[in-house]
A tleap script that builds the chain and sets N, CA, C and O, in Angstrom:
source leaprc.protein.ff14SB
mol = sequence {
  NMET ALA THR ILE GLY ALA LEU PHE ILE LEU
  ALA ALA ALA LEU ARG ASN THR GLY ALA MET
  GLU ALA THR PHE GLY ARG VAL PHE GLY ARG
  THR ARG GLN GLU LEU GLY GLY LEU VAL ARG
  MET VAL VAL PRO VAL ALA ALA VAL SER ALA
  PHE LEU ASN ASN THR THR ILE VAL THR MET
  THR MET PRO VAL VAL ILE ASP TRP ALA ARG
  ARG ASN ARG LEU SER PRO ASP ALA PHE SER
  SER CARG
}
set mol.1.N position { 1.639 -8.331 -21.436 }
set mol.1.CA position { 2.792 -8.331 -20.568 }
set mol.1.C position { 3.478 -6.966 -20.615 }
set mol.1.O position { 4.050 -6.524 -19.619 }
set mol.2.N position { 3.422 -6.320 -21.735 }
set mol.2.CA position { 4.055 -5.007 -21.841 }
set mol.2.C position { 3.357 -3.994 -20.930 }
set mol.2.O position { 4.009 -3.136 -20.334 }
set mol.3.N position { 2.045 -4.096 -20.826 }
set mol.3.CA position { 1.295 -3.177 -19.974 }
set mol.3.C position { 1.670 -3.363 -18.516 }
set mol.3.O position { 1.876 -2.385 -17.796 }
set mol.4.N position { 1.760 -4.600 -18.079 }
set mol.4.CA position { 2.133 -4.868 -16.687 }
set mol.4.C position { 3.554 -4.378 -16.426 }
set mol.4.O position { 3.830 -3.809 -15.370 }
set mol.5.N position { 4.454 -4.594 -17.379 }
set mol.5.CA position { 5.811 -4.088 -17.234 }
set mol.5.C position { 5.842 -2.576 -17.102 }
set mol.5.O position { 6.590 -2.034 -16.288 }
set mol.6.N position { 5.038 -1.900 -17.894 }
set mol.6.CA position { 4.965 -0.440 -17.816 }
set mol.6.C position { 4.397 0.009 -16.474 }
set mol.6.O position { 4.832 1.023 -15.928 }
set mol.7.N position { 3.435 -0.731 -15.939 }
set mol.7.CA position { 2.872 -0.384 -14.634 }
set mol.7.C position { 3.890 -0.566 -13.515 }
set mol.7.O position { 3.892 0.199 -12.550 }
set mol.8.N position { 4.761 -1.576 -13.636 }
set mol.8.CA position { 5.821 -1.748 -12.649 }
set mol.8.C position { 6.799 -0.573 -12.689 }
set mol.8.O position { 7.284 -0.137 -11.645 }
set mol.9.N position { 7.088 -0.065 -13.869 }
set mol.9.CA position { 7.962 1.100 -13.995 }
set mol.9.C position { 7.296 2.315 -13.358 }
set mol.9.O position { 7.949 3.080 -12.647 }
set mol.10.N position { 6.014 2.495 -13.606 }
set mol.10.CA position { 5.263 3.588 -12.995 }
set mol.10.C position { 5.252 3.444 -11.478 }
set mol.10.O position { 5.418 4.432 -10.762 }
set mol.11.N position { 5.059 2.236 -10.986 }
set mol.11.CA position { 5.039 1.991 -9.544 }
set mol.11.C position { 6.383 2.362 -8.917 }
set mol.11.O position { 6.417 2.976 -7.850 }
set mol.12.N position { 7.480 1.999 -9.563 }
set mol.12.CA position { 8.808 2.337 -9.045 }
set mol.12.C position { 9.014 3.846 -9.026 }
set mol.12.O position { 9.592 4.382 -8.081 }
set mol.13.N position { 8.547 4.528 -10.056 }
set mol.13.CA position { 8.680 5.985 -10.110 }
set mol.13.C position { 7.882 6.647 -8.989 }
set mol.13.O position { 8.378 7.563 -8.333 }
set mol.14.N position { 6.666 6.196 -8.769 }
set mol.14.CA position { 5.839 6.758 -7.696 }
set mol.14.C position { 6.446 6.504 -6.327 }
set mol.14.O position { 6.399 7.365 -5.448 }
set mol.15.N position { 7.009 5.335 -6.151 }
set mol.15.CA position { 7.636 4.984 -4.879 }
set mol.15.C position { 8.884 5.837 -4.650 }
set mol.15.O position { 9.105 6.325 -3.542 }
set mol.16.N position { 9.697 6.018 -5.688 }
set mol.16.CA position { 10.946 6.776 -5.551 }
set mol.16.C position { 10.708 8.265 -5.314 }
set mol.16.O position { 11.511 8.916 -4.646 }
set mol.17.N position { 9.628 8.807 -5.845 }
set mol.17.CA position { 9.333 10.224 -5.632 }
set mol.17.C position { 8.691 10.496 -4.276 }
set mol.17.O position { 8.649 11.643 -3.831 }
set mol.18.N position { 8.196 9.461 -3.622 }
set mol.18.CA position { 7.537 9.634 -2.332 }
set mol.18.C position { 6.052 9.898 -2.450 }
set mol.18.O position { 5.389 10.154 -1.444 }
set mol.19.N position { 5.518 9.842 -3.655 }
set mol.19.CA position { 4.092 10.111 -3.859 }
set mol.19.C position { 3.221 9.067 -3.167 }
set mol.19.O position { 2.164 9.394 -2.626 }
set mol.20.N position { 3.663 7.822 -3.184 }
set mol.20.CA position { 2.877 6.762 -2.536 }
set mol.20.C position { 2.815 6.975 -1.032 }
set mol.20.O position { 1.749 6.842 -0.430 }
set mol.21.N position { 3.940 7.303 -0.425 }
set mol.21.CA position { 3.975 7.527 1.025 }
set mol.21.C position { 3.131 8.729 1.400 }
set mol.21.O position { 2.413 8.691 2.399 }
set mol.22.N position { 3.205 9.794 0.615 }
set mol.22.CA position { 2.433 11.000 0.910 }
set mol.22.C position { 0.934 10.731 0.819 }
set mol.22.O position { 0.160 11.229 1.636 }
set mol.23.N position { 0.530 9.948 -0.167 }
set mol.23.CA position { -0.892 9.680 -0.368 }
set mol.23.C position { -1.419 8.656 0.625 }
set mol.23.O position { -2.319 8.948 1.412 }
set mol.24.N position { -0.861 7.471 0.584 }
set mol.24.CA position { -1.391 6.399 1.426 }
set mol.24.C position { -1.013 6.557 2.890 }
set mol.24.O position { -1.754 6.101 3.761 }
set mol.25.N position { 0.108 7.186 3.185 }
set mol.25.CA position { 0.496 7.402 4.576 }
set mol.25.C position { -0.522 8.228 5.328 }
set mol.25.O position { -0.818 7.955 6.491 }
set mol.26.N position { -1.057 9.234 4.671 }
set mol.26.CA position { -2.093 10.070 5.304 }
set mol.26.C position { -3.419 9.333 5.415 }
set mol.26.O position { -4.133 9.467 6.409 }
set mol.27.N position { -3.738 8.566 4.405 }
set mol.27.CA position { -5.015 7.839 4.418 }
set mol.27.C position { -5.009 6.763 5.512 }
set mol.27.O position { -6.003 6.574 6.214 }
set mol.28.N position { -3.879 6.062 5.644 }
set mol.28.CA position { -3.795 4.994 6.646 }
set mol.28.C position { -3.872 5.544 8.062 }
set mol.28.O position { -4.442 4.900 8.943 }
set mol.29.N position { -3.309 6.720 8.295 }
set mol.29.CA position { -3.388 7.360 9.605 }
set mol.29.C position { -2.630 6.607 10.676 }
set mol.29.O position { -1.721 5.833 10.376 }
set mol.30.N position { -3.003 6.832 11.929 }
set mol.30.CA position { -2.358 6.158 13.062 }
set mol.30.C position { -3.372 5.240 13.722 }
set mol.30.O position { -4.549 5.572 13.858 }
set mol.31.N position { -2.884 4.080 14.127 }
set mol.31.CA position { -3.737 3.129 14.817 }
set mol.31.C position { -2.885 2.228 15.683 }
set mol.31.O position { -1.685 2.090 15.444 }
set mol.32.N position { -3.480 1.621 16.669 }
set mol.32.CA position { -2.779 0.673 17.530 }
set mol.32.C position { -3.365 -0.729 17.400 }
set mol.32.O position { -2.828 -1.684 17.963 }
set mol.33.N position { -4.439 -0.852 16.677 }
set mol.33.CA position { -5.091 -2.150 16.521 }
set mol.33.C position { -4.941 -2.639 15.091 }
set mol.33.O position { -5.079 -1.875 14.136 }
set mol.34.N position { -4.656 -3.927 14.966 }
set mol.34.CA position { -4.483 -4.504 13.638 }
set mol.34.C position { -5.755 -4.425 12.811 }
set mol.34.O position { -5.688 -4.135 11.617 }
set mol.35.N position { -6.905 -4.674 13.410 }
set mol.35.CA position { -8.167 -4.644 12.664 }
set mol.35.C position { -8.455 -3.245 12.142 }
set mol.35.O position { -8.881 -3.086 10.998 }
set mol.36.N position { -8.228 -2.235 12.966 }
set mol.36.CA position { -8.439 -0.860 12.522 }
set mol.36.C position { -7.517 -0.494 11.377 }
set mol.36.O position { -7.924 0.184 10.433 }
set mol.37.N position { -6.278 -0.942 11.461 }
set mol.37.CA position { -5.331 -0.690 10.382 }
set mol.37.C position { -5.713 -1.401 9.112 }
set mol.37.O position { -5.571 -0.854 8.018 }
set mol.38.N position { -6.193 -2.610 9.250 }
set mol.38.CA position { -6.600 -3.382 8.085 }
set mol.38.C position { -7.779 -2.718 7.372 }
set mol.38.O position { -7.816 -2.665 6.142 }
set mol.39.N position { -8.724 -2.220 8.134 }
set mol.39.CA position { -9.879 -1.543 7.544 }
set mol.39.C position { -9.440 -0.266 6.828 }
set mol.39.O position { -9.934 0.046 5.745 }
set mol.40.N position { -8.506 0.471 7.440 }
set mol.40.CA position { -8.019 1.697 6.813 }
set mol.40.C position { -7.265 1.427 5.518 }
set mol.40.O position { -7.216 2.285 4.637 }
set mol.41.N position { -6.679 0.241 5.397 }
set mol.41.CA position { -5.951 -0.101 4.174 }
set mol.41.C position { -6.860 -0.615 3.081 }
set mol.41.O position { -6.640 -0.327 1.905 }
set mol.42.N position { -7.873 -1.367 3.447 }
set mol.42.CA position { -8.722 -2.033 2.456 }
set mol.42.C position { -9.448 -1.027 1.573 }
set mol.42.O position { -9.512 -1.209 0.358 }
set mol.43.N position { -9.987 0.011 2.154 }
set mol.43.CA position { -10.806 0.956 1.388 }
set mol.43.C position { -10.010 1.650 0.278 }
set mol.43.O position { -10.431 1.588 -0.877 }
set mol.44.N position { -8.876 2.310 0.571 }
set mol.44.CA position { -8.171 2.980 -0.537 }
set mol.44.C position { -7.540 2.002 -1.528 }
set mol.44.O position { -7.511 2.266 -2.730 }
set mol.45.N position { -7.040 0.883 -1.026 }
set mol.45.CA position { -6.428 -0.090 -1.935 }
set mol.45.C position { -7.481 -0.713 -2.842 }
set mol.45.O position { -7.216 -0.939 -4.023 }
set mol.46.N position { -8.660 -0.991 -2.318 }
set mol.46.CA position { -9.733 -1.536 -3.151 }
set mol.46.C position { -10.187 -0.519 -4.197 }
set mol.46.O position { -10.503 -0.883 -5.330 }
set mol.47.N position { -10.217 0.746 -3.813 }
set mol.47.CA position { -10.622 1.779 -4.775 }
set mol.47.C position { -9.621 1.887 -5.920 }
set mol.47.O position { -10.017 1.991 -7.081 }
set mol.48.N position { -8.341 1.862 -5.605 }
set mol.48.CA position { -7.313 1.931 -6.651 }
set mol.48.C position { -7.306 0.647 -7.466 }
set mol.48.O position { -7.074 0.673 -8.675 }
set mol.49.N position { -7.557 -0.465 -6.810 }
set mol.49.CA position { -7.551 -1.768 -7.479 }
set mol.49.C position { -8.668 -1.887 -8.516 }
set mol.49.O position { -8.589 -2.714 -9.425 }
set mol.50.N position { -9.682 -1.082 -8.382 }
set mol.50.CA position { -10.777 -1.120 -9.352 }
set mol.50.C position { -10.328 -0.615 -10.728 }
set mol.50.O position { -10.956 -0.923 -11.741 }
set mol.51.N position { -9.235 0.163 -10.757 }
set mol.51.CA position { -8.793 0.766 -12.007 }
set mol.51.C position { -7.436 0.284 -12.500 }
set mol.51.O position { -7.112 0.462 -13.674 }
set mol.52.N position { -6.636 -0.322 -11.627 }
set mol.52.CA position { -5.301 -0.775 -12.000 }
set mol.52.C position { -5.142 -2.266 -11.747 }
set mol.52.O position { -5.960 -2.882 -11.064 }
set mol.53.N position { -4.101 -2.829 -12.294 }
set mol.53.CA position { -3.781 -4.243 -12.129 }
set mol.53.C position { -3.438 -4.536 -10.663 }
set mol.53.O position { -2.697 -3.774 -10.042 }
set mol.54.N position { -3.964 -5.618 -10.111 }
set mol.54.CA position { -3.747 -5.950 -8.707 }
set mol.54.C position { -2.284 -6.209 -8.377 }
set mol.54.O position { -1.822 -5.853 -7.293 }
set mol.55.N position { -1.551 -6.824 -9.299 }
set mol.55.CA position { -0.131 -7.080 -9.055 }
set mol.55.C position { 0.624 -5.775 -8.869 }
set mol.55.O position { 1.499 -5.681 -8.009 }
set mol.56.N position { 0.302 -4.795 -9.646 }
set mol.56.CA position { 0.956 -3.497 -9.534 }
set mol.56.C position { 0.569 -2.797 -8.245 }
set mol.56.O position { 1.403 -2.142 -7.620 }
set mol.57.N position { -0.674 -2.927 -7.843 }
set mol.57.CA position { -1.126 -2.317 -6.592 }
set mol.57.C position { -0.351 -2.897 -5.417 }
set mol.57.O position { 0.077 -2.158 -4.530 }
set mol.58.N position { -0.168 -4.197 -5.403 }
set mol.58.CA position { 0.595 -4.843 -4.334 }
set mol.58.C position { 2.032 -4.333 -4.340 }
set mol.58.O position { 2.592 -4.029 -3.287 }
set mol.59.N position { 2.621 -4.241 -5.517 }
set mol.59.CA position { 3.993 -3.768 -5.635 }
set mol.59.C position { 4.137 -2.328 -5.145 }
set mol.59.O position { 5.130 -1.991 -4.499 }
set mol.60.N position { 3.162 -1.486 -5.444 }
set mol.60.CA position { 3.233 -0.086 -5.035 }
set mol.60.C position { 2.972 0.098 -3.552 }
set mol.60.O position { 3.629 0.922 -2.915 }
set mol.61.N position { 2.038 -0.641 -2.989 }
set mol.61.CA position { 1.645 -0.388 -1.605 }
set mol.61.C position { 2.442 -1.175 -0.576 }
set mol.61.O position { 2.445 -0.810 0.600 }
set mol.62.N position { 3.116 -2.243 -0.983 }
set mol.62.CA position { 3.828 -3.064 -0.009 }
set mol.62.C position { 4.854 -2.275 0.816 }
set mol.62.O position { 4.839 -2.392 2.041 }
set mol.63.N position { 5.741 -1.482 0.210 }
set mol.63.CA position { 6.687 -0.716 1.040 }
set mol.63.C position { 5.996 0.298 1.952 }
set mol.63.O position { 6.441 0.527 3.077 }
set mol.64.N position { 4.925 0.896 1.476 }
set mol.64.CA position { 4.190 1.866 2.285 }
set mol.64.C position { 3.550 1.181 3.485 }
set mol.64.O position { 3.598 1.713 4.594 }
set mol.65.N position { 2.958 0.018 3.284 }
set mol.65.CA position { 2.309 -0.723 4.371 }
set mol.65.C position { 3.337 -1.184 5.396 }
set mol.65.O position { 3.087 -1.107 6.599 }
set mol.66.N position { 4.482 -1.658 4.938 }
set mol.66.CA position { 5.521 -2.117 5.865 }
set mol.66.C position { 6.020 -0.955 6.716 }
set mol.66.O position { 6.148 -1.098 7.932 }
set mol.67.N position { 6.305 0.192 6.102 }
set mol.67.CA position { 6.748 1.367 6.866 }
set mol.67.C position { 5.671 1.844 7.824 }
set mol.67.O position { 5.965 2.192 8.967 }
set mol.68.N position { 4.431 1.862 7.366 }
set mol.68.CA position { 3.312 2.298 8.201 }
set mol.68.C position { 3.154 1.382 9.415 }
set mol.68.O position { 2.947 1.856 10.532 }
set mol.69.N position { 3.252 0.084 9.195 }
set mol.69.CA position { 3.111 -0.875 10.291 }
set mol.69.C position { 4.231 -0.696 11.316 }
set mol.69.O position { 3.981 -0.752 12.520 }
set mol.70.N position { 5.426 -0.488 10.862 }
set mol.70.CA position { 6.556 -0.291 11.787 }
set mol.70.C position { 6.404 0.995 12.582 }
set mol.70.O position { 6.701 1.019 13.776 }
set mol.71.N position { 5.946 2.066 11.940 }
set mol.71.CA position { 5.727 3.320 12.658 }
set mol.71.C position { 4.653 3.186 13.723 }
set mol.71.O position { 4.717 3.850 14.757 }
set mol.72.N position { 3.665 2.334 13.480 }
set mol.72.CA position { 2.571 2.150 14.430 }
set mol.72.C position { 2.799 0.967 15.359 }
set mol.72.O position { 1.904 0.563 16.102 }
set mol.73.N position { 4.018 0.414 15.308 }
set mol.73.CA position { 4.412 -0.716 16.167 }
set mol.73.C position { 3.502 -1.916 15.994 }
set mol.73.O position { 3.130 -2.587 16.957 }
set mol.74.N position { 3.155 -2.167 14.748 }
set mol.74.CA position { 2.378 -3.356 14.386 }
set mol.74.C position { 3.249 -4.244 13.504 }
set mol.74.O position { 4.134 -3.755 12.803 }
set mol.75.N position { 3.001 -5.513 13.541 }
set mol.75.CA position { 3.759 -6.432 12.716 }
set mol.75.C position { 3.248 -6.375 11.270 }
set mol.75.O position { 2.051 -6.549 11.039 }
set mol.76.N position { 4.128 -6.137 10.300 }
set mol.76.CA position { 3.683 -6.157 8.902 }
set mol.76.C position { 3.167 -7.537 8.497 }
set mol.76.O position { 2.351 -7.645 7.582 }
set mol.77.N position { 3.628 -8.583 9.161 }
set mol.77.CA position { 3.170 -9.934 8.852 }
set mol.77.C position { 1.700 -10.133 9.189 }
set mol.77.O position { 1.034 -10.980 8.593 }
set mol.78.N position { 1.193 -9.362 10.137 }
set mol.78.CA position { -0.205 -9.520 10.525 }
set mol.78.C position { -1.139 -9.170 9.371 }
set mol.78.O position { -2.246 -9.704 9.288 }
set mol.79.N position { -0.706 -8.278 8.480 }
set mol.79.CA position { -1.542 -7.852 7.389 }
set mol.79.C position { -1.430 -8.767 6.176 }
set mol.79.O position { -2.326 -8.798 5.333 }
set mol.80.N position { -0.343 -9.503 6.088 }
set mol.80.CA position { -0.175 -10.399 4.949 }
set mol.80.C position { -0.764 -11.780 5.205 }
set mol.80.O position { -0.978 -12.537 4.258 }
set mol.81.N position { -1.029 -12.122 6.450 }
set mol.81.CA position { -1.503 -13.469 6.746 }
set mol.81.C position { -3.020 -13.582 6.740 }
set mol.81.O position { -3.546 -14.673 6.958 }
set mol.82.N position { -3.729 -12.508 6.499 }
set mol.82.CA position { -5.205 -12.561 6.534 }
set mol.82.C position { -5.760 -12.986 5.217 }
set mol.82.O position { -6.978 -13.085 5.063 }
savepdb mol mol.pdb
quit
């Protein structure tokens, strides 16, 4: 439990510095189709998930995905319901 707690602290630090937005925002790119956006998200998130706890990955990427979806005029709910 201590490790997961430490990962949440790391996730908050990365989010507050803007490192997550800078990294994943560029990888996600621009799209108008939900399927294209979903494919662009799966690859980098799966790669990071291979080395870190999945709960922490969700915590780190959720704000980035929501902002990305809004910028591309896509519903963030479309990505959570699949």
